[in-house]
C-alpha positions in Angstrom: 55.5 -82.1 31.3 53.5 -78.9 32.1 54.9 -76.3 34.4 53.0 -76.1 37.8 52.5 -72.3 37.4 51.0 -72.5 34.0 48.2 -74.9 34.6 44.7 -73.3 34.2 44.0 -74.1 37.9 47.2 -72.5 39.1 46.4 -69.4 37.0 42.9 -69.2 38.5 44.4 -69.5 42.0 47.0 -66.9 41.3 44.3 -64.5 40.0 42.2 -65.2 43.1 45.3 -64.6 45.3 46.1 -61.3 43.6 42.5 -60.2 43.8 42.5 -61.0 47.5 45.8 -59.1 48.0 44.3 -56.1 46.1 41.2 -56.2 48.4 43.5 -56.3 51.5 45.5 -53.3 50.2 42.3 -51.4 49.5 41.0 -52.2 53.0 44.4 -51.3 54.5 44.3 -47.9 52.7 40.8 -47.2 54.0 41.8 -48.1 57.5 44.9 -45.9 57.1 42.8 -43.0 55.9 40.2 -43.5 58.7 43.0 -43.6 61.3 44.5 -40.3 60.0 41.0 -38.8 60.1 40.8 -39.9 63.7 44.2 -38.4 64.5 43.1 -35.1 63.0 40.0 -35.2 65.2 42.1 -35.9 68.3 44.4 -33.0 67.4 41.4 -30.7 66.9 40.0 -31.7 70.3 43.3 -31.2 72.0 43.6 -27.7 70.5 40.1 -26.9 71.8 41.1 -28.1 75.3 44.4 -26.1 75.2 42.5 -23.0 74.1 40.1 -23.5 77.0 43.0 -23.9 79.4 44.6 -20.7 78.1 41.4 -18.8 78.5 40.9 -20.1 82.0 44.5 -19.1 82.9 44.0 -15.6 81.5 40.8 -15.2 83.5 42.4 -16.5 86.7 45.4 -14.2 86.2 43.1 -11.2 86.0 41.7 -12.2 89.4 45.1 -12.2 91.1 45.0 -8.5 92.2 41.6 -9.0 93.8 42.7 -12.0 95.7 45.8 -10.1 96.8 43.6 -7.3 98.1 41.5 -9.9 100.0 44.7 -11.3 101.5 45.8 -7.8 102.7 42.3 -7.3 104.1 42.6 -10.5 106.0 46.0 -9.6 107.4 44.7 -6.2 108.4 41.7 -7.7 110.2 44.0 -10.2 111.9 46.3 -7.4 113.1 43.4 -5.4 114.4 42.0 -8.4 116.2 45.3 -9.2 117.7 45.7 -5.5 118.7 42.3 -5.5 120.4 43.2 -8.7 122.2 46.3 -7.1 123.6 44.4 -4.0 124.6 41.9 -6.1 126.5 44.6 -8.1 128.2 46.2 -4.8 129.3 42.9 -3.5 130.6 42.3 -6.7 132.6 45.8 -6.4 134.1 45.1 -2.8 135.1 41.9 -3.7 136.8 43.5 -6.4 139.0 
């Protein structure tokens, strides 16, 4: 009696199966390589974004003194306006 794994048909089927497995492995390796390439691209894009964020932050930080001066100017203008209002109120009271 002949062994099931030694028949010519079984040998052909085994050869086909191993060839299919080899093709699967090659495809998997290609997918793996392409995925790693994609991950590298994502990392490069993220780095570009972070550099842009840092550049924007540096620029905005350099503007802080000017904004602070604007704030002081607004406070000064508000104080002057309030002072003038009080002066006018006092003047109205005097004229009554």
